[in-house]
N, C-alpha and C positions, 0 to 999 in steps of 0.2 A: 332238877327241872329246868334252870336258867340253861343248860347245856341243849336239851332238847329244844328248845324254844330258839334259841339262838342259832342252832345248827339248821333249823328249818328256815328261819328268817333269811341267815346267810347264804342258804343254797337258792333260795328263790332271787335274791338281789342281785348274787352273782350271775344266775343263770340270765335275768333281764339283761345284765350289763354287757357279760362276756361269753355267753353262752355255755355250752357244757363244762369248758375248763374253769370258767367262772364260778358255776355252780359248785363245783369241787373245792376250789379255793375258797369260796364264801363259806361252804360248809365248814371247812377245816379251820377257818379264823373265827367263826361263829362258835366252834365247839370249843375253841380255846378260851376265848372270852367267857363263855358261860362256865367252864371248869372252874376259871378265877373266881367268878362270882359265887359259885356254889360252894367253893373251897371257903371264900371268906364269909358266908352267911352260915354253913353247916359245919365248918372244918373244926370246931371245937375252941376255936378262940386262942389256942396256945400256939406260941413259934417254937418252943422248944421240941426237938424231935421226939417221937415216941419211943419208947424202949420196949419191946415186947420180949418177954422171957417165958419159957415153957418148959416142958421136961425133957430131958437130956437122954440121950441112947448111952446105956453104961456098958452094955455088952452087946456083941454083934453076933453072937453064935448062931442065931436063927435067920441072919441076912446072908447066907453063902449061897452061892449057885452052882448048881451040878449040871 
């Protein structure tokens, strides 16, 4: 949620300061800041990398192309 808010604020402020290019830069910087805040608040609180494991493909007989 912070990402959306800070992107909008960055776009408006950047647009007022430097026109269309400033709006794009402000939106990008606002998005980065918002993503960092969202990750800190909702990211799970662990600095350890997530390990995702799932089913593995054992045979590839059905995956051939003709």
